[in-house]
N, C-alpha and C positions, 0 to 999 in steps of 0.2 A: 487238880492234881492231889492225889489222896496220899501220905506219908505215915504210916503207923506200923506198930512191932506185932500188934495184933490183928490174924483176917477180920475175925469177928466185928471188929469195928466198924467194917464196912458189911453191907447189907450183898449177899450173894448176888442178886441182880445187878448189882454195879459192879460187882466183881468179874463178873462175864461182859459186861459191856467196855472194860478199859481197854483201851490201845495197846498203849505202851505197859508193860507191869515187870518188874524186878522184885523177884521172891527171895531174899536171903534165909539162913538156914532159920527152922523151927525144932526148939526143943521141947519134945512132948513128953509128959511122966504123969502126967492128970488125965482121966477121962477128959475135962474140958479142954487141956491143950491139944490131947489127940481129933477131938470134934474141929478145932480150928484147925491142925495140918489137914485133914480131910476136905474144910472147907476151901482151903488154899489152894488144894490138889483137885479138888473136883471143878473150878471156874476157869481153870487152865485149860487150854485146847490139848487133849491127849499125845503123848508121842511113845509110836509101838514098842520104840526102843528100849524105854525103861516105865517103872511104876513109880509115877509121881510123886504120890504122898510116902513112898520110902527113902524116896531121894532128897526131899525137904528136909528129914531129920539125918540126912549122912553128907549135907554141905559143909564144905570146908571154910577156910576163911578166904574171904575174899571171891568166892564162889556163889551164883545166884542160879534160879531159874527163871529165864527170860523169855518173853512173848511180845512181839511188834506186831504193827499193824503191814500186813501186803500189800503189794499196789492198787490191788483192785477194792481195799477196805477193809480185807477179812482178816481177824487175828492168825500171826504164824504159829504153827506147832513148838511148843515149847521145849528150850535147850537149854543143857545146863552148861551155863557159862563161867568162863573163869574171868573176871570184874580188872579192868587194870587201876590201881590205883590214883588217884589224882597226884599230879605232879607239878608244884609251883613252888615259885621263891618269893617271901616276904621281903617288904623291902620295893623302892625303884630301879629302871634300868638305868645303864648308864647313856650317854650320849652315842655312844654307839653304838649299841643296840639299836637304838633307838632309829639312828639312821639306816642302818641295815633291814629293817621292820618296813621303813617308809618307802624306802629304796624299792622294794619288791611288793610293794601296794598295787593294786589294781587301779586305784583310785590317785596315784600319784601325779602330782603337778595341777589337782583341782584346787587344793584347799591350802596349798604352801602359802600364798599369800592372804592376809587379813584385806577383808573387804567389810568397811563399816556400811549397811544399807538405811536407807533411809526408814523408818519405821512407820506404822501409820499412824502411832501416837504422835509420834516427831513432826507429821503432817499436821495434824488435827492440832495441836499446840500451837504449830505455825500460823495456823488461819486465825484462829482465837486473838492470837497477840496481836496479827495485822488489825482485825478487826476492831480489835480496843484499840488501837493506837488511832486509827481510822475515828472512833467517836472521841476521843480526847480531842483532835486537833478539829473537829467540826464544834466540839463546846468551846475550846477556847476561840476560835473566831466568831461562834456567835456572842459570847462576851465580849470581845472587844468592837464588834458592832455594837453592841447596849451602852459600850463607855466611851463610844465617841460623840461629840458636842453634834446637836442637829444644825443644819446647814439654814441660813439667812438671806433673804432674799430683797430687792427693791422697788421700789415702785415711788418713780418721779422724785428720787433722790434720797428718797426716805428709806432707811433701813427697818424693815420687817423682819424680825424672829422669829424661825419657822416659817417662816413665809417658802413655798414650793416645795415643802416634803411631802413625802405619799403617805405619813403616819397621820394628817390631819383630816380628822373626820370629816367626810362632805355635807352641807346644811342637808335634812331633808327636809321637800315640803311638805305640811301639813294638809291634809284633805278636810277643806271646808265640805260644808252643809252642800245640798243639792240646787243654790241658786247661784255657785256658778262663779262666785267671790271667790278671789285669791289674795292672799297677804301681799301689800303693797313693797317693792324695794324700793330701797334709798333715791335712785333716781329718780322714779314714778312719782315721788311723793314731792322731790324738792319741782320737780318740775308741775307739779300742780298745784303747788304754794304759790310758787313765782306767777301762775295762771290766774288765782286767785286775788293775787295781790296787785295786779295788771286788771283785770275789773275792775276790783274796786277804787282804783286811781281815776279809771276813764267814768265809772259811773259817778263819781264824786266831779267830776271835772263837768260831765252834761247837768247834772242837778245846779251847780252854780252857776253854770252858765243860760239856764232856764230862770232861774231866780233874779238873775240880775235884768234880764231883759223885762221881766213884768215890773220889776223896782223902777225903772225909766220911762216905762209908760204911766205910771200913776203920776210922776213928777209932772 
């Protein structure tokens, strides 16, 4: 859209390509103003009924030269037209006038009731809040599990704190050298110690018996 009082403000190549043109009266008293009138007249599609350059300078109040786009996209022949002045009222309309306009509206009934549709922002906000609530619940549950005392087990009537819990690290068997020897367990060590004690006692008894028989022969 171009709005100007002087056609010289818009290049001639642009004036000739404008779709809808409304040219009000121009007063030309100087050579430069007369050139502006000729520029405006020459860029209209001519009307054989009148001289466009002459009519521009004689237009009265509310009159204008008008050219619009036809159905096939070509500019129409310029016409001298009486422009209807705008009519309006400042201020809001009354309730009765508003109802009258709404009753004859083609979209009557479509927008009578308010409908608050759930927006994408509200959906994303709800999802974020639900995720935050689930995370907070998981954090509280983890804190409660950490705060609970460890359970105790019993073996042979003796209470062993922490026995039977899963958080006790399992003993790792260290690999020895290639001799195949592994660290003895408590039970194995006890059995070997008992076997050595029995062997020592039996050996001592045999030695005492042999020495006793030898002493009897000497007598």
